[in-house]
N, C-alpha and C positions, 0 to 999 in steps of 0.2 A: 781682243776681246773674247775672240772665240776659247786662246790658252788661257786665259784668267776664269772665264766660265768653268771650263773642266777639271781644272786645278779645284775651283769655289765646291763643285759638284762633290768631287775625290775626299775634299778634307771635310765636308759637311756628311759623306757616308761613313770615312773614317769615325769622326766625332761619334756618330750613332752604334759603332760597332764599338766602341770604349764604352760607352751609357749602358750600352746592353750586358756587355762584360762584368761591369762593374754590380750590376745586379746578381752575378753568377756567383756561385758556395765554391761550383766545380765544374770541371772538365763535363761532367751530366745535367747541368745548366740547369741545377737544384736551385729556388727561387729560396733565398737565407730571411726575409723580410718577415715580422711576426706577423701572424693572422690573428687581425684584427679588426670589432666592430664599428663599422663605420656611422649608421643610423639603426633605429629601430623605431617603427611605426606601427600602431600607437606606441607614445613612450609611457614608460613605466610608470605605474601609480594610474592613469589615466581611467576614466570613465569610457566602458565600451559596452555595446551593444550587445542582446545572448547572442549572436550571429555575426559574422564577419572574416577576418584575415588576419594575421598579424607577420609583419617583413621584417624582416632582419636581415640588414645589407653589409658584408663586409670587403676584405680590404683586396683580395683577389679570391677567387672560385673555389671554392668550398668543395663537401662529398661528407655523408656520415659514414662513420666507422665502420667493420663491418661490428655484427654482436652487443650493437649499443642499440642503448632506447633512448627518445625524446619520449617525458609525458606531458600530458595536458592536464591537470587536474586529478592528477595520480595515474591516467591512463595513458599504456604505449601507444602513441600516433603515427603515422607517417606525413613526412611533412614533405614537402616541393620546392626543388632547388634544380634552378640556373645560372651558372655561371657561380656569381656573387651573391647571389639572392636565394635568403632560405624562407619561402612562404609556408605558414602555417594556419590553415583553414579551419573551422569550428562550429558546433552548432549545438550551443551550451542552454535549451530553454528552460530547466530548473534551476542555473547554477547562480548562485549568488558574488561568484567572482571567478574567476580563471587565474591558474597558478602552470606558467609554462618553465620546466624545470630543463637546461640542455645540460650536462655533466660535461666533465671534465673530460675531453678527448674524445666526444662525440661528435664534435663536428676536425676536421684536421684539413688542411690544404690538398690541393689533388695528387701531390708526392707521399700523402702520408706522413708528414716527417713534421711540418708545423701543427700544433694542436691547440684547439681554443681551449679557453679556459673555460669555460660553459660561466652559465648564467641561470638567475632564477627572476624571470617576473612576474609579476601579479600585478592582476589589473580588478578595479570593481565591476559590476557589471550593473547600470543604467537598467530601472525596473521599470516596465514599461507599463503604462496606465491602460487598462482593459476592463469592462464590464464582464458580467457571468454572459457565458455563452449561452447560456436560455434559463428565463425563471417561469417555472410551471408556479400557477397559483390558479386552487380551486374556483377560485369568488373572482377570477378572471382580468389582476392587476397584473399578470408577467403575459409572454408572448405564448403559453400556450396554458391549459386547461387540467392537459395530461398529463404526467410522467410518460408513457410509452412515444407520444407523438414529438417529446424532447430527446429522447432517445434515438427516434427514427432518423432526425435531421442531427442529428453526429456524426461526424467522420467517421469512414470504416477503417480508415488505420493512420490514426493520429499515433504522435510520437508527444506527446505532450499533454497533459491536464484539460479534457474538455469540462469547464465547468457549467453543471447545472442544479441552479439554487429549486429547492421543493418549499412553498412557504405551507403555513401550520394548513390542517388540513386531513379530513381521510381520504387516500386514494383509493377507489375500488378497482385496483387490478392485480393483473399476475404480470412481470415483466420476465423478458428471455433479454440477457446482455449479453449480445456477441462482436462489441466493437470496445476497443484497448482505450485504456487512459480513457475512463468517465470517472466523474468525482459527483456523487451524489449531494450534496449538502442542503439539509434540512436546516428550517429553522427551529424549532423543539423537539426534542425526540420522545416528549408525551403526547405532543399536540401535533405532529408530521408522522400519518401512519400510512405506511405500503398495506393495504391488509386484502384476505378474497377468501372466501369459503372454497376450500376443496382439500380434497384426500383421494386416497388409493383404497378405496373401500366400498366394496359393490353389493350395495344394499341388494334385498331380497324383492325387492317391486311391491310390496306390500303400502309403499307410499305413506305408511307411519313418520316416515323421517325425510327431510330432506335428500333426496340422493345430491352426492358431492358428482365427482369427474371418476363415469363407467368406464374406464379404459377397455375391459374385455370387448363390450359392444361396438365402441365408438361411436358413442352415441352426444360426445358431446362437443358441441361446435367450437368452441372455444378450443379444443385440445387438438381435434382434429386442421382447424386454420395455424396452431403454432406451429404445429408440428410434439404436443408433448404426449409422452405415454406416461405408461405404470412407472420408468426406472429413472422420467428425469423430470417431472412434476415437482414444482414448489411457487411458493409465493413468487420469488426473486429467485431466479435463473443465472450465474452468474457465468459466462461457458467465454471471458476474454480477462487478460491478463490485464493487470497493473488498474484494477477496480479499486477505489475508495469511498467511503459510505460515512456520514457524520453524522448524530444529532437526528432520527431515525429509528423508526418502529417498523420490522417486518414483522407482520401478525397474520398465523395462517386460522380463518375465526369459525373453523372446523373443531379444530385443538383448543382456542382459547378459554379463560375462563368467562363466562357469563357478567355476572356483577361487574367486574373488571374492565373487558371490554366487548361485552356484548356478543361474546363468540356462544358455540354449542357446547364447548369443554365434552367435544367426542371424543370416545376411545378408540383412535384409531390411526394410520400413518400417515400424517397432513404436515409434510414439508415448509416450511414457511422459509429455509435457507436451503438453497442449494451453490456450491460454490464448485468451478469443475474447472480451474486452471491458476496460473503462478499468480504471485505478488498480489493477494486481494486483502485489501484492512479494513478493516472499520473500528470506529471513535465513537463513543456515546451513543450507541447504539441498542437498538432493543428486540432481540429475537424471541415468538412466544408462541405456541401451540404444546399441543398435550404429547402426543408420542413422534419420534425422527424431526425436531425439530431445526437442526440443523445438521444436515448433510454437504461432508468434507467429501467429495466423489472423485476420486481420481484411480479409474481403474486399471489394471495393468492390461485390458485387452483395448483400450483406447487408442487413437491412433499419436497423441500424443506423447502416451506411458509418462503420463506426470505424475510419477512416485514420489519425488519430489518438490511437486509444487506447495509451495507459502501460502499460509493463512495466518493472521495476525487478530486479534481483537484485544483494545484494551481500554477498559472503564466501560465495559459494559452490562445489559441483563439477559441471561439466557436463562428461561423459562419451561419446562413441563414436565413429562414425570417418566415417559418412557425410553430409551434409549435415545436421550433429547439433544445428545452431542457424538454424532456415530462417522463412520467411514475411516478412512486414510487421511495421507497425504500425509505435511507436515503444518501443524498448527500448535502456536503460542497464545496461548490467554493469560493476561494479566490486568490486574487492580477489578476484576469483573466478580458480577452475582451471578451464583446458580440459582434459581430459586425453582424450590421443590410444591409442589402444587396438590397433591394427592396424599392418602392415607394412606395407603401402605405402598411399598416395591416402588418405592421413586427411584430410577436406574439413570445415571446421569449423561456417561459415556455408555457408546458398545463398538471398539474398535475393531477394524480389517484391514489392518498395513499387510504389505506386501512386501518380499525378502529385498532388501536394499534400501526400505525406508531410513532415512537419517534419524531422526529423530523422532516423527508420529504423533500423540496430541499431550503438549506440555502445558500444565495449566499453574501459575504462578502468583501469588500475591490475593489470591481470591478466594472471596467468602460464600460458602453452601448457607443458602439458608429457606424458607419456606415458610407453608402453614404448619399451625402449632401441629396436627398430625404427624405433621414428616415426622418427627422427632423418633429416632428411636427405629424409620422407617425408608431411611434414606442410603444409598450404598453409590458408590464413586462409581462399580461400572459394573459391566458385563462383556466376557470374551464372543463376538462376536464370529468371525473370520479371519483364517490365515493366520498372521503374528499382531494378534491387537497389542497395541502398548500405551499405556497411559498414566500418567506420571504426575501428580502433584503434589506442590510445595509451595512450604509457610502457608494454608490453607488455615482460614476461620470457619470453625464450625455453629454455627447460630442456632442450626437444627443439628442435633445430636447425630453422626453418620453411624449407624449399624456397627455390631463389635466385629460381624465378618467384613465387612468392608466392601464386597464386591458377590456377587451371584453366579451361578453356571448360566452357563448357551450353548455354543457349539464345538468350542473349542478351549485349548490351553493359554491362557496369556504366554506370548512373546516378553513383556517388561511389564508388570506392573509394581507401583513403591509410589512412596510417598516420603515427606522429609519436611517436620517440624511442622506437624498439625496442632493445633491448638483450640480449646473450646474459646464460646463467645465471651470468659472473663481471663482467654492469654492461657490459659492451666493447660499444657501437656496431655495430651489423648492418649489412653492407654493401646497400642495397638497391640498387644500381645495375643490377644483372639481373633486377630487378621485369616480369612480364608486362607490356608498353605497347599489345596488342593483341589484339582477341576476337574470335574465328572463331562467326561469326550465318550460320546455312543454307549454308554453306558459304563465308564470306567473311571473310577477316581485314578487322576495322575496329580501326580505330587509336584508342585510349582518348585523348582531348584534354586531359585535364582532369591535374594532378599526380596521382602517387601517393603524395609525401610532404605532409601539411601542414605548412606554418611553423607556428612558435612561437602566433602573433595568430590563425590559425585553429583548431589546435589548445583554444586558451583556451576557445574557443566552445561545447566540447559539453563544458558542466558538470551536477552534476545541478540544480542552481536552474534550467537553462533548462530539461534533455530532463524532469526530471519534475514540478519542481513546475508550472510552466504555470503559467496564470493564477487557477484557486481553490485555488496554494497547498498540494495535496496532499505531504503530508512522510513520509515511510511511513520513512525512517530516524531519525526521532525516534522509533518506539515501541522501539526498543532501544538509542540512544543517551542523545541527554539524558533521555528518559523511565527508562533504565533502573537498576535498584534495586542498591546493592549487596549484597554477601553477607548473607544472616542472624547474626547473631553471636547467643554467648554462647546456645548452643543444649546443654540440658543436661535433665538426668531426675532426680525423685523419686521412688519407686518405680514407678507406671505412668503419673505424669504428668510429658509430654515441656513446654518451655517455653523460650522464646526470649526476644531484643529485638523489641520492637514496631517497625514504619516507618511513618512516618505515610503515604506515599502507595503502601504496598503495601493493597491492593484484598484479599488475602486470602494463605493461604501454603500449599502443598503438602507433605506428609509421606512420607517416603523411609524405608525400613528397608533397608540393603544393598541400596541404589539400586533398589528393587520399591515402587511409589507403594502407598501404605498410606490416604490421607486428605489431605481439604482442608478447612481453618478463616478465619475472619476473625480468628479470637481468639491469642493467643500461648500457648496451651496446647492439648496434646491429647496425648487417655487413649491409650495404647497398650498393646500385651500385656506389656512388656520382654521379648523371650525370648531376651535379649543381647546384640540384633544390632546393628549400629550405625546414629545417624540421623539424617536431616539434614533439611534446611527450605530452600525455597526460596520466596522472596519471591514476588507476583507484582502490575506496575504495571496501570491502564489497560485498556493494549490487548491484556496476557495474555503478556507477555515478563517472561520468569524470568529470577529472581538470580544468580549465580554459584553 
């Protein structure tokens, strides 16, 4: 029995050796079997959440080949490989799909001989229902009655939009936003107003007019409490990246017109907006004052050195008289109206761009309008400091631009130009009398560049080039490709209001006679049934409201 046992063990070892040898391709022990994918979790085409792990199991141990990239939604990622299992961890809170691309040859066996053929996996992201993070309503129907309170409660380091809905009302506040990803969504641009009487003018103490903010003596309690100085005051001051606002009017009552806004129509520096960060956008908003309405401010001396910070405004209204869009950084204003409020010397821009600025201030497909007296008394801009850049493309002038086009100020512009400027009837505007020299220190300095762009030159100043940049920031998608249609089939039965749901809606807002009532993630809501007219708006993942 013992001999048989020994023989049996020897035979088993011999067979194992032969089996192992059969898997060898040569004397060096290279495994010649094909590298194949055994399983993929989750499977191709499945719905996934915004955060998770994709796990790929292969027929044998793998490694990533040198100088290759595996990408997720177009960006290179680091994969985790344990023997024959490849794991991809992801967090894509704003995406609506995942695309994992492993090019041919990016994965190989451990010897680098057998190359995986590659694959492209596409997943749909399941939208997670959620309410606005905060609702502000001065009537008391929301979480807060002031916007300041809502922003104070926002996380200090969010990586996805913190959604704040602001119901109609006049909010007498000055905001300082130092937290990223604040999305401030108003109900109606004409009725949702953030306003304050603020100015950088020191009155003589006569008491004949209300004192604004007297920073020289620091006698303003608000200024001291909030760290405001003469160089960073504004009704809304944005100091953090990824701020977005919709359907809101930003009004400095010191400079705003009296009949239209109840303002003082004061002639002095009074900012409605100041933006001091990257990736800041506005859609369907108004900025209103007299002088210095919007300061795009990215100083070279600031710690962040954000010379190429990006600002974007679409379908907006910018109003003022003196230098009412000014500063530096990169700004694209599209499909918007510049409204000039005075009888003489309306100057729309005053640039102060630094060396190294890529684009400057670009106005594209905009309207220049104003009070009747602004005709022939309105100018594209004047060069404030450093290397000013202001370019106007496809401008429709409902009030006539002065023949000179520009005024003198402190320096000669680095780049002033226009393209396809037309009058209210679509006729080409005569640019032959545009100012071609600028007085600097009492000396006339010729402007040596062309004040009129060629078609080819104008074509460079696009949304993709100026706004998207290298990181693909795409604020226009918030309210265009991602905008939801109007909610249909709203009906009431007893006290239950109901409507048709929408797959891409995160929640719904309910209004009675235009007044905010509440929000829900469901497709029904219990109301008081007072006989009013109810409307429902759906909300996308960026906070944008449906029609």
